[in-house]
C-alpha positions in Angstrom: -2.2 99.4 99.4 -4.3 102.6 99.4 -1.3 104.7 98.1 -0.6 102.1 95.4 -4.1 102.2 94.1 -4.3 106.0 94.2 -1.0 106.3 92.3 -2.4 104.2 89.4 -3.6 106.1 86.3 -7.3 106.3 85.7 -6.9 103.8 82.9 -5.0 101.2 85.1 -7.6 101.5 87.8 -10.4 101.1 85.2 -8.9 97.8 84.0 -8.1 96.5 87.5 -11.4 97.3 89.1 -13.6 96.9 86.0 -14.7 100.4 86.0 -14.0 103.9 87.2 -12.6 103.8 90.7 -10.6 106.6 92.2 -10.5 105.4 95.7 -11.2 102.0 97.2 -13.9 101.8 99.9 -12.5 101.0 103.3 -14.2 97.5 103.3 -12.6 96.5 100.0 -9.2 97.9 101.0 -9.3 95.7 104.2 -10.3 92.7 102.1 -7.3 93.2 99.8 -5.0 93.4 102.9 -6.5 90.4 104.7 -4.2 87.6 103.5 -4.4 84.1 105.1 -2.3 82.0 102.7 -5.2 79.6 102.2 -8.3 81.4 101.0 -6.5 84.6 100.1 -3.0 85.2 98.9 -1.0 88.2 97.6 2.5 88.6 96.3 3.8 92.2 96.3 6.7 93.7 94.5 8.3 96.7 96.1 11.3 99.1 95.5 13.2 101.4 97.8 12.1 105.0 97.0 14.3 107.4 98.9 14.4 105.2 102.0 10.7 104.3 101.8 9.4 100.9 100.6 7.0 101.5 97.7 4.7 99.0 96.2 5.1 98.7 92.4 3.0 95.6 91.6 0.8 92.9 93.1 -0.7 89.6 92.1 -3.4 88.0 94.3 -6.1 85.4 94.4 -9.1 84.6 96.5 -10.9 81.3 96.5 -14.5 81.5 95.4 -17.5 79.3 96.5 -16.5 76.6 93.9 -12.9 76.4 95.3 -11.4 78.1 92.3 -8.9 80.9 92.7 -9.9 84.2 91.2 -6.8 86.2 90.5 -5.7 89.7 89.5 -2.5 91.4 88.8 -1.7 95.1 88.9 1.5 96.9 88.1 2.3 100.6 88.7 2.1 102.5 85.4 5.8 103.4 85.4 6.7 99.7 85.8 4.4 98.3 83.1 5.8 96.5 80.0 8.9 95.2 81.7 7.8 91.7 82.6 6.8 92.4 86.2 3.2 91.4 85.7 4.2 88.1 84.1 6.7 87.4 86.9 4.1 88.2 89.6 1.5 85.9 87.9 4.0 83.1 87.4 4.9 83.2 91.1 1.2 83.3 92.1 0.4 80.4 89.8 3.3 78.3 91.2 2.1 79.1 94.7 -1.4 78.0 93.9 -0.2 74.9 92.2 2.1 74.0 95.2 -0.8 74.5 97.5 -3.0 72.0 95.7 -5.3 74.5 93.9 -6.8 73.2 90.7 -7.9 76.3 88.8 -6.9 79.9 88.7 -8.9 82.5 86.7 -9.5 86.2 86.2 -12.4 88.2 85.0 -11.4 91.1 82.9 -12.7 93.7 80.5 -12.7 92.3 77.0 -10.8 95.4 75.7 -8.0 94.9 78.2 -5.4 94.0 75.5 -2.5 93.8 78.0 -4.3 91.2 80.1 -5.3 89.3 76.9 -1.6 89.1 75.9 -0.5 88.2 79.4 -3.1 85.5 79.7 -2.0 84.1 76.3 1.6 84.1 77.4 0.6 82.2 80.5 -1.3 79.6 78.4 -4.6 80.6 80.0 -7.8 80.0 78.0 -10.2 82.8 77.2 -14.0 82.6 77.2 -16.5 85.5 76.8 -19.0 86.0 79.6 -22.3 84.7 78.4 -24.2 87.3 80.4 -21.9 90.3 79.8 -20.1 90.7 76.4 -17.8 93.3 77.9 -16.2 90.7 80.1 -13.9 87.7 79.4 -12.8 84.9 81.8 -9.2 83.8 81.5 -8.5 80.5 83.2 -5.7 78.0 83.7 -6.0 74.4 85.0 -3.2 73.8 87.4 
């Protein structure tokens, strides 16, 4: 996961982590890798790169204190704009729905046009954050 994040462009890391992140702190990295299939789930796309498995995309969610699933999707720069993000999110939404979840949402920078388009394609609703105009919440009732 560390290598995947470090291979992302500064722009992709900026949109994924809502700001300038070059390297994830060890604690956050461990949280991303701690999947229990109940409170935390991740679906990872990989390819064979000269005999080594390489992560090229991930969709994930973690349940918040209200029982809603906060999600995120990230695709390696060279794999963007080929439908991988949509596929990963569709699979994640179906997993959440099949496991009885009621709501999935993401919080993104308002100027993240790629996420805005993906959210629209997934029939997610958009609502500006009342406390921070730079953020938008995309949500989908399952």
